[in-house]
C-alpha positions as CSV (number, residue, x, y, z in Angstrom):
1,M,13.0,-5.4,-2.3
2,M,14.4,-5.9,1.1
3,P,12.6,-3.1,3.3
4,A,14.6,-0.2,4.6
5,F,14.8,-1.1,7.9
6,K,16.3,-4.3,7.4
7,W,19.0,-2.4,5.4
8,A,19.4,0.1,8.3
9,L,19.8,-2.6,10.5
10,F,22.4,-4.5,8.2
11,A,24.4,-0.9,8.2
12,G,24.4,-0.3,12.0
13,S,25.1,-3.7,12.6
14,L,28.6,-3.5,10.3
15,L,29.2,-0.5,12.3
16,G,29.1,-2.1,15.1
17,F,31.5,-5.2,14.0
18,I,34.0,-2.1,13.1
19,W,33.6,-0.4,16.1
20,L,34.2,-3.1,18.2
21,P,36.9,-2.7,20.6
22,V,39.8,-3.6,19.2
23,R,42.1,-4.2,22.0
24,L,39.8,-7.2,23.3
25,G,42.1,-9.4,20.3
26,R,41.2,-13.1,20.4
27,W,37.8,-12.2,22.1
28,L,36.9,-10.8,18.8
29,W,36.9,-14.2,17.2
30,F,34.4,-15.6,20.0
31,L,32.3,-12.5,19.6
32,V,32.4,-13.5,15.6
33,L,32.0,-17.1,15.8
34,Y,28.7,-16.2,18.2
35,F,27.2,-14.3,15.9
36,L,27.7,-16.2,13.0
37,G,26.2,-19.5,15.3
38,L,23.0,-17.4,16.1
39,N,23.0,-16.8,12.0
40,L,23.4,-20.5,11.8
41,L,20.4,-21.1,14.1
42,F,17.9,-18.2,12.3
43,L,18.5,-19.8,9.1
44,L,17.9,-23.4,9.6
45,P,15.3,-24.9,7.9
46,S,13.4,-25.2,11.1
47,H,13.0,-21.8,12.4
48,G,10.9,-22.9,15.0
49,W,14.4,-22.6,16.9
50,V,13.5,-18.8,18.0
51,P,13.0,-19.8,22.1
52,A,9.8,-18.1,22.4
53,G,8.3,-21.0,24.0
54,N,11.6,-21.9,25.9
55,L,12.1,-19.4,28.8
56,W,15.8,-20.7,30.1
57,V,16.9,-20.8,25.9
58,F,15.7,-17.0,25.7
59,L,17.7,-15.6,28.4
60,L,21.1,-18.2,27.8
61,L,21.1,-16.3,24.6
62,S,20.1,-12.9,25.4
63,H,21.4,-12.3,29.3
64,G,24.4,-14.5,28.8
65,P,26.7,-12.4,27.7
66,W,27.0,-9.3,30.0
67,V,26.3,-12.1,32.6
68,A,29.5,-13.3,31.8
69,V,31.0,-9.9,31.5
70,L,29.9,-8.9,35.1
71,A,30.9,-11.9,36.8
72,D,34.7,-11.4,34.8
73,L,34.4,-7.8,36.3
74,L,33.5,-8.7,39.5
75,F,36.3,-11.7,40.3
76,Q,39.1,-9.7,38.1
77,G,39.1,-12.5,35.4
78,R,41.0,-12.1,31.9
79,L,38.2,-9.5,30.6
80,A,38.7,-7.4,33.6
81,K,42.7,-6.7,33.1
82,V,41.7,-6.0,29.0
83,F,38.8,-3.1,29.9
84,A,41.4,-1.6,32.8
85,D,43.5,-0.4,30.3
86,M,41.6,0.2,27.5
87,P,40.2,4.2,26.4
88,Y,37.1,5.2,27.2
89,R,36.8,6.0,23.2
90,Q,37.2,2.7,22.2
91,I,33.9,1.5,24.5
92,L,32.3,5.0,23.6
93,L,32.6,4.0,20.0
94,F,31.4,1.1,19.9
95,E,28.1,2.1,21.5
96,A,27.7,5.0,18.9
97,A,26.6,1.6,17.0
98,R,23.6,2.2,18.5
99,L,22.2,4.5,15.9
100,M,20.8,1.3,14.2
101,G,17.8,1.9,16.6
102,L,16.8,4.5,13.6
103,H,15.0,0.9,12.4
104,F,12.3,1.1,14.5
105,L,10.6,4.3,13.0
106,L,11.6,2.7,9.7
107,S,9.8,-1.0,10.8
108,A,7.0,1.2,12.4
109,R,6.4,2.9,9.0
110,D,6.1,-0.7,7.7
111,G,3.5,-1.6,10.1
112,E,6.6,-4.3,11.4
113,V,6.0,-3.3,14.8
114,P,4.0,-0.9,17.5
115,L,4.4,2.5,16.6
116,E,4.5,3.6,20.5
117,F,6.9,0.8,21.3
118,A,9.3,1.9,18.6
119,A,9.1,5.6,19.0
120,E,10.3,5.0,22.5
121,A,13.0,2.4,21.5
122,C,13.9,4.7,18.5
123,L,14.3,7.8,20.3
124,G,16.4,6.5,23.8
125,E,18.5,4.5,21.6
126,T,19.4,7.2,19.6
127,I,20.0,9.8,21.9
128,T,22.3,6.9,23.4
129,A,24.3,6.7,20.3
130,L,24.3,10.2,19.4
131,A,25.5,11.6,22.9
132,A,28.4,8.8,22.9
133,L,30.0,9.9,19.8
134,I,30.2,13.5,21.6
135,L,31.6,12.0,24.6
136,F,34.2,9.9,22.0
137,F,35.3,13.6,20.7
138,V,35.5,15.3,24.1
139,A,37.3,11.6,25.7
140,K,40.6,12.9,23.8
141,K,41.0,15.1,27.3
142,P,38.9,13.9,30.2
143,G,38.3,15.7,33.3
144,S,35.9,16.1,36.4
145,S,33.7,17.2,33.9
146,F,34.3,14.5,31.4
147,R,33.8,11.8,34.3
148,M,30.5,13.1,35.4
149,A,29.1,13.8,31.9
150,L,29.8,9.8,31.4
151,L,28.4,8.8,34.4
152,V,25.3,10.5,33.5
153,W,25.2,9.3,29.8
154,N,26.1,5.3,30.8
155,T,23.6,5.7,33.2
156,Y,21.0,6.8,30.8
157,G,22.2,4.1,28.2
158,I,21.8,1.5,30.5
159,A,18.5,2.5,32.0
160,S,17.1,3.3,28.6
161,L,18.5,-0.4,27.7
162,G,16.9,-2.2,31.1
163,A,13.3,-0.5,29.7
164,L,14.0,-2.0,26.0
165,Q,14.8,-5.7,27.3
166,Y,11.8,-5.5,29.4
167,K,9.2,-4.8,27.1
168,V,11.0,-7.5,24.9
169,Y,10.6,-9.7,27.8
170,Q,7.1,-8.8,29.0
171,S,5.5,-9.3,25.4
172,N,6.6,-12.7,25.2
173,P,3.3,-14.7,24.8
174,F,4.7,-17.9,26.0
175,L,4.9,-16.1,29.9
176,S,1.9,-15.5,31.8
177,P,2.4,-11.7,32.8
178,A,3.1,-10.8,29.4
179,R,1.4,-6.8,29.3
180,Y,2.6,-5.6,26.1
181,S,1.6,-6.2,22.5
182,R,2.9,-10.0,20.8
183,E,4.0,-7.9,17.8
184,I,7.2,-6.6,19.7
185,F,8.1,-10.2,20.6
186,Q,7.3,-11.8,17.3
187,Y,9.6,-8.5,16.0
188,M,12.7,-8.9,18.0
189,T,13.1,-12.5,17.6
190,D,12.5,-12.5,14.1
191,Y,15.2,-12.6,11.4
192,P,17.4,-10.1,11.3
193,Q,15.9,-8.4,13.7
194,G,16.4,-11.1,16.9
195,W,20.9,-9.7,16.3
196,L,19.6,-7.1,18.5
197,T,17.7,-9.1,21.5
198,F,20.5,-12.1,21.5
199,F,23.9,-10.4,20.4
200,W,23.8,-6.6,19.8
201,M,21.5,-5.4,22.8
202,P,24.1,-7.7,25.5
203,L,27.0,-6.4,24.1
204,A,25.6,-2.8,24.4
205,F,24.3,-3.8,28.3
206,A,28.2,-5.4,28.5
207,G,29.6,-1.9,27.2
208,H,27.5,-0.2,30.1
209,L,28.8,-2.5,32.9
210,V,32.4,-2.3,31.8
211,I,32.3,2.1,31.7
212,F,30.8,1.5,35.2
213,Y,33.5,-0.6,36.4
214,K,36.2,1.8,35.0
215,I,34.8,4.7,36.6
216,F,34.8,2.9,40.0
217,R,38.1,1.7,39.0
218,D,39.4,5.5,38.3
219,R,38.0,6.7,41.5
220,V,39.7,4.6,43.8
221,I,43.0,4.7,42.6
222,A,42.8,8.6,42.6
223,S,41.9,8.2,46.2
224,R,44.8,5.8,46.6
225,Q,47.0,8.2,45.5
226,A,45.6,10.8,47.1
227,L,46.2,9.2,50.5
228,S,49.2,8.7,49.3
229,L,50.5,12.1,49.5
230,P,52.5,13.3,51.9
C-alpha cells in the first residue's frame, strides 16, 4: 500500500495544477511539459540522474524557473505584461496549494524524514497556504489594509520557502558545508517528493516575486495618478 504522505503529495499537486492561474495561457503548457519531463527523468531505469552530485544541474532545476520569472519581471518581458493584469486572487489560490506541505508530518510519522525538519516545513507551508486562502476571499474588496496584509503574508511566505530551500541545499552530502541530516536531501530528491524541490517550490517562489512586483507596480501607478491630480 502506498504511504499516506505520497497520497497527500499527489492530492496537493493535483490542486496545484487546478489552481494555476488560467491567464498564463500557453505558458501553462510549458509548465505541464516541464513537469512531465521531470517525471520522465525520475522514471528512467537509471535513477541516478538525480543531481545529488552535480551542483549545477541541481541549481538549474531547483532555481531556474523562478530566476527566469525574475528576469522577465526586471526586463518587462512577455510574462510581466500578463502578471500586471492578473488578479491577486489567482496567484493567492495557487499559493494555497501549498497545503501539500502537510505531507511532511505524515512522512515524519513513517520515519522518512527527521521530525524537526518536517515540523518546521509543515508549519511554514501550512500557515502560508491557510493565510493565502483567507486573503483570497478578502481580495474581493481590496483596500489599504488588504495590501498591507498581502505584503506581510508575502514576506513571510517567501522567507519560509527560502528557509526550506536552504535546509535542502545544506543537507546535500556532496557539498563541503553540509550541516543538516543527509536524510533531508535524500527525501527531497526522491520520487515523488522531488516534485517539491524541482517544480512546486520554484513556482511558489516565483508567485511571491510576482506579488512583490504587482504591489510595487500598483504603488508606482497610484503615485503617478496622485501627482497628476490638479
